Steps between C-alpha positions, in 0.01 A plus 500: 500500500385495141440154361408357168145397435302334225138530405435159352332555165712282278686181589788604277557828681639319804791352309590830336540718809629356828389318811262752658451586865125513442258364240148639465257252346162634395251217540195538279233257383487405133150645482618840616809490276285417199262787580792742518652375174167515316453855628852589383423351159188715469676817614824456305384287206769239566459199271719286730242526778261253340353210704726230352819702554394597851439137598837399354683780685332418832586131467860585412524746788379245756727224369806723513424712805375254763846336532654845555238589760583179688873571468461846655257371767758245613749784543242722674553775241148528360208717598174398335243774455135459402466659156129419467423850625489852371827602331548791742475266801753261348734789420479622861583152631799474265624844607467419871671163456794655319524790744501262797775290345718779365446750782428303818356695789739596777220465754552205735259212465269417789708371789828600337749706700590839360861617508486861619865566422422531127 
């Protein structure tokens, strides 16, 4: 079974696509987000990654995203991953989460009966 999924990065994305079967929310502290954005500004020379703009974007994100997170939590559609880690670790967690949802294992869970006629 292939389902729809959403990686929650923008509150407006939800309204544009569909009701997903899975939402991945990357939880990250403001401190870590600011570090990443400042690093991006240095590497890419982005003028929109200045401290004032970053603070404004983070405030806007929280105001608009927290209600969506709650909405998806109430429907048990959200998986929250710790994004305050190395990018490779986060990527691996996202990949495993999506694989588990889109391609569930055919192995029986502990205590579950297996149908040998398959």
